[in-house]
TORKOL-4160 file (C-alpha; in steps of 0.2 Angstrom, whole numbers, padded with zeros to 4 digits, m for minus):
170
<pt num="1" X="0410" Y="0658" Z="0113"/>
<pt num="2" X="0427" Y="0660" Z="0123"/>
<pt num="3" X="0429" Y="0656" Z="0141"/>
<pt num="4" X="0439" Y="0667" Z="0152"/>
<pt num="5" X="0455" Y="0657" Z="0149"/>
<pt num="6" X="0453" Y="0659" Z="0130"/>
<pt num="7" X="0449" Y="0641" Z="0126"/>
<pt num="8" X="0434" Y="0637" Z="0115"/>
<pt num="9" X="0418" Y="0632" Z="0124"/>
<pt num="10" X="0414" Y="0614" Z="0123"/>
<pt num="11" X="0400" Y="0618" Z="0111"/>
<pt num="12" X="0412" Y="0624" Z="0098"/>
<pt num="13" X="0423" Y="0609" Z="0098"/>
<pt num="14" X="0425" Y="0599" Z="0081"/>
<pt num="15" X="0418" Y="0582" Z="0086"/>
<pt num="16" X="0423" Y="0574" Z="0102"/>
<pt num="17" X="0442" Y="0577" Z="0100"/>
<pt num="18" X="0451" Y="0593" Z="0102"/>
<pt num="19" X="0463" Y="0597" Z="0088"/>
<pt num="20" X="0482" Y="0597" Z="0094"/>
<pt num="21" X="0483" Y="0616" Z="0092"/>
<pt num="22" X="0468" Y="0619" Z="0103"/>
<pt num="23" X="0475" Y="0607" Z="0116"/>
<pt num="24" X="0492" Y="0617" Z="0115"/>
<pt num="25" X="0483" Y="0633" Z="0117"/>
<pt num="26" X="0473" Y="0627" Z="0132"/>
<pt num="27" X="0489" Y="0621" Z="0140"/>
<pt num="28" X="0498" Y="0637" Z="0137"/>
<pt num="29" X="0484" Y="0647" Z="0146"/>
<pt num="30" X="0484" Y="0635" Z="0160"/>
<pt num="31" X="0503" Y="0635" Z="0161"/>
<pt num="32" X="0502" Y="0654" Z="0162"/>
<pt num="33" X="0490" Y="0653" Z="0177"/>
<pt num="34" X="0501" Y="0640" Z="0185"/>
<pt num="35" X="0517" Y="0650" Z="0183"/>
<pt num="36" X="0508" Y="0664" Z="0191"/>
<pt num="37" X="0503" Y="0653" Z="0206"/>
<pt num="38" X="0521" Y="0646" Z="0207"/>
<pt num="39" X="0529" Y="0663" Z="0207"/>
<pt num="40" X="0517" Y="0670" Z="0221"/>
<pt num="41" X="0521" Y="0654" Z="0231"/>
<pt num="42" X="0539" Y="0655" Z="0229"/>
<pt num="43" X="0540" Y="0674" Z="0232"/>
<pt num="44" X="0534" Y="0671" Z="0250"/>
<pt num="45" X="0549" Y="0659" Z="0253"/>
<pt num="46" X="0561" Y="0665" Z="0267"/>
<pt num="47" X="0576" Y="0660" Z="0256"/>
<pt num="48" X="0579" Y="0668" Z="0240"/>
<pt num="49" X="0579" Y="0655" Z="0227"/>
<pt num="50" X="0576" Y="0657" Z="0208"/>
<pt num="51" X="0562" Y="0646" Z="0199"/>
<pt num="52" X="0576" Y="0635" Z="0192"/>
<pt num="53" X="0584" Y="0633" Z="0209"/>
<pt num="54" X="0567" Y="0629" Z="0216"/>
<pt num="55" X="0564" Y="0616" Z="0202"/>
<pt num="56" X="0581" Y="0608" Z="0207"/>
<pt num="57" X="0575" Y="0606" Z="0225"/>
<pt num="58" X="0559" Y="0599" Z="0219"/>
<pt num="59" X="0568" Y="0586" Z="0208"/>
<pt num="60" X="0579" Y="0581" Z="0223"/>
<pt num="61" X="0563" Y="0579" Z="0234"/>
<pt num="62" X="0555" Y="0569" Z="0221"/>
<pt num="63" X="0569" Y="0558" Z="0215"/>
<pt num="64" X="0581" Y="0558" Z="0229"/>
<pt num="65" X="0600" Y="0561" Z="0228"/>
<pt num="66" X="0606" Y="0564" Z="0210"/>
<pt num="67" X="0623" Y="0566" Z="0202"/>
<pt num="68" X="0625" Y="0584" Z="0195"/>
<pt num="69" X="0624" Y="0577" Z="0177"/>
<pt num="70" X="0607" Y="0569" Z="0181"/>
<pt num="71" X="0601" Y="0584" Z="0190"/>
<pt num="72" X="0606" Y="0595" Z="0175"/>
<pt num="73" X="0596" Y="0584" Z="0163"/>
<pt num="74" X="0581" Y="0584" Z="0174"/>
<pt num="75" X="0580" Y="0603" Z="0175"/>
<pt num="76" X="0586" Y="0606" Z="0157"/>
<pt num="77" X="0602" Y="0615" Z="0161"/>
<pt num="78" X="0620" Y="0611" Z="0156"/>
<pt num="79" X="0631" Y="0602" Z="0169"/>
<pt num="80" X="0641" Y="0618" Z="0172"/>
<pt num="81" X="0626" Y="0628" Z="0175"/>
<pt num="82" X="0620" Y="0614" Z="0187"/>
<pt num="83" X="0636" Y="0614" Z="0196"/>
<pt num="84" X="0636" Y="0633" Z="0199"/>
<pt num="85" X="0617" Y="0632" Z="0204"/>
<pt num="86" X="0622" Y="0618" Z="0217"/>
<pt num="87" X="0636" Y="0629" Z="0223"/>
<pt num="88" X="0623" Y="0642" Z="0227"/>
<pt num="89" X="0611" Y="0630" Z="0235"/>
<pt num="90" X="0625" Y="0623" Z="0246"/>
<pt num="91" X="0629" Y="0640" Z="0252"/>
<pt num="92" X="0611" Y="0643" Z="0256"/>
<pt num="93" X="0611" Y="0627" Z="0266"/>
<pt num="94" X="0597" Y="0619" Z="0255"/>
<pt num="95" X="0607" Y="0605" Z="0247"/>
<pt num="96" X="0623" Y="0596" Z="0251"/>
<pt num="97" X="0636" Y="0586" Z="0241"/>
<pt num="98" X="0642" Y="0569" Z="0246"/>
<pt num="99" X="0652" Y="0555" Z="0239"/>
<pt num="100" X="0643" Y="0541" Z="0231"/>
<pt num="101" X="0644" Y="0525" Z="0242"/>
<pt num="102" X="0647" Y="0514" Z="0227"/>
<pt num="103" X="0660" Y="0526" Z="0218"/>
<pt num="104" X="0669" Y="0539" Z="0229"/>
<pt num="105" X="0674" Y="0548" Z="0213"/>
<pt num="106" X="0656" Y="0552" Z="0210"/>
<pt num="107" X="0647" Y="0566" Z="0220"/>
<pt num="108" X="0629" Y="0566" Z="0223"/>
<pt num="109" X="0618" Y="0581" Z="0228"/>
<pt num="110" X="0605" Y="0578" Z="0241"/>
<pt num="111" X="0592" Y="0589" Z="0249"/>
<pt num="112" X="0595" Y="0595" Z="0267"/>
<pt num="113" X="0582" Y="0597" Z="0280"/>
<pt num="114" X="0581" Y="0615" Z="0277"/>
<pt num="115" X="0579" Y="0612" Z="0258"/>
<pt num="116" X="0565" Y="0599" Z="0262"/>
<pt num="117" X="0556" Y="0612" Z="0273"/>
<pt num="118" X="0557" Y="0625" Z="0259"/>
<pt num="119" X="0549" Y="0613" Z="0246"/>
<pt num="120" X="0536" Y="0608" Z="0259"/>
<pt num="121" X="0531" Y="0626" Z="0263"/>
<pt num="122" X="0531" Y="0632" Z="0245"/>
<pt num="123" X="0521" Y="0617" Z="0240"/>
<pt num="124" X="0508" Y="0620" Z="0254"/>
<pt num="125" X="0506" Y="0638" Z="0248"/>
<pt num="126" X="0504" Y="0633" Z="0230"/>
<pt num="127" X="0492" Y="0619" Z="0235"/>
<pt num="128" X="0481" Y="0631" Z="0245"/>
<pt num="129" X="0480" Y="0643" Z="0230"/>
<pt num="130" X="0477" Y="0629" Z="0217"/>
<pt num="131" X="0463" Y="0622" Z="0229"/>
<pt num="132" X="0455" Y="0639" Z="0229"/>
<pt num="133" X="0455" Y="0639" Z="0210"/>
<pt num="134" X="0449" Y="0621" Z="0208"/>
<pt num="135" X="0434" Y="0625" Z="0219"/>
<pt num="136" X="0428" Y="0637" Z="0206"/>
<pt num="137" X="0427" Y="0622" Z="0193"/>
<pt num="138" X="0410" Y="0614" Z="0193"/>
<pt num="139" X="0411" Y="0597" Z="0203"/>
<pt num="140" X="0405" Y="0587" Z="0188"/>
<pt num="141" X="0419" Y="0593" Z="0177"/>
<pt num="142" X="0433" Y="0590" Z="0189"/>
<pt num="143" X="0436" Y="0571" Z="0185"/>
<pt num="144" X="0440" Y="0576" Z="0167"/>
<pt num="145" X="0452" Y="0589" Z="0172"/>
<pt num="146" X="0461" Y="0577" Z="0184"/>
<pt num="147" X="0462" Y="0564" Z="0170"/>
<pt num="148" X="0469" Y="0576" Z="0157"/>
<pt num="149" X="0482" Y="0584" Z="0169"/>
<pt num="150" X="0488" Y="0567" Z="0176"/>
<pt num="151" X="0490" Y="0561" Z="0158"/>
<pt num="152" X="0500" Y="0577" Z="0153"/>
<pt num="153" X="0511" Y="0576" Z="0169"/>
<pt num="154" X="0515" Y="0558" Z="0166"/>
<pt num="155" X="0519" Y="0561" Z="0148"/>
<pt num="156" X="0531" Y="0575" Z="0153"/>
<pt num="157" X="0539" Y="0563" Z="0166"/>
<pt num="158" X="0533" Y="0570" Z="0182"/>
<pt num="159" X="0530" Y="0560" Z="0197"/>
<pt num="160" X="0513" Y="0561" Z="0206"/>
<pt num="161" X="0514" Y="0570" Z="0223"/>
<pt num="162" X="0510" Y="0554" Z="0233"/>
<pt num="163" X="0525" Y="0545" Z="0224"/>
<pt num="164" X="0538" Y="0558" Z="0230"/>
<pt num="165" X="0541" Y="0550" Z="0247"/>
<pt num="166" X="0548" Y="0534" Z="0239"/>
<pt num="167" X="0562" Y="0544" Z="0231"/>
<pt num="168" X="0567" Y="0554" Z="0246"/>
<pt num="169" X="0584" Y="0551" Z="0255"/>
<pt num="170" X="0577" Y="0548" Z="0272"/>
């Protein structure tokens, strides 16, 4: 039997382990749902930012000031693309550039207060929508979901939300 997300019901699993393809399929289904949530939460943002620009703001919020090359690697774009994107975000007042204290030839990009407010507002909307979805998952199944998603995020190199504050340039 298939669930609404298209994944095989637990009664149809081969043994106690999911095959890699079924894990990939389940994550693709979940990612489509999460992208839809992300797009809706971002669409309500007062500033017009693309998904990649928003991801850049999130990286800065989570990791603190970054050199353009580091930022480019973190959001999987070329340094030239990251530079142009930062130019746009500077014009929107969401990031600022500043000289690195240890090497003035290096420039770091940092989140402005307006950028931090945007990330916080979008995150709050996203969190509320995800909470609504999570409440539909039976309570006894939630710990398994939490464990699997944390493992996936950690493997992908994401910081947990509660770890963000340690990376902020306060």
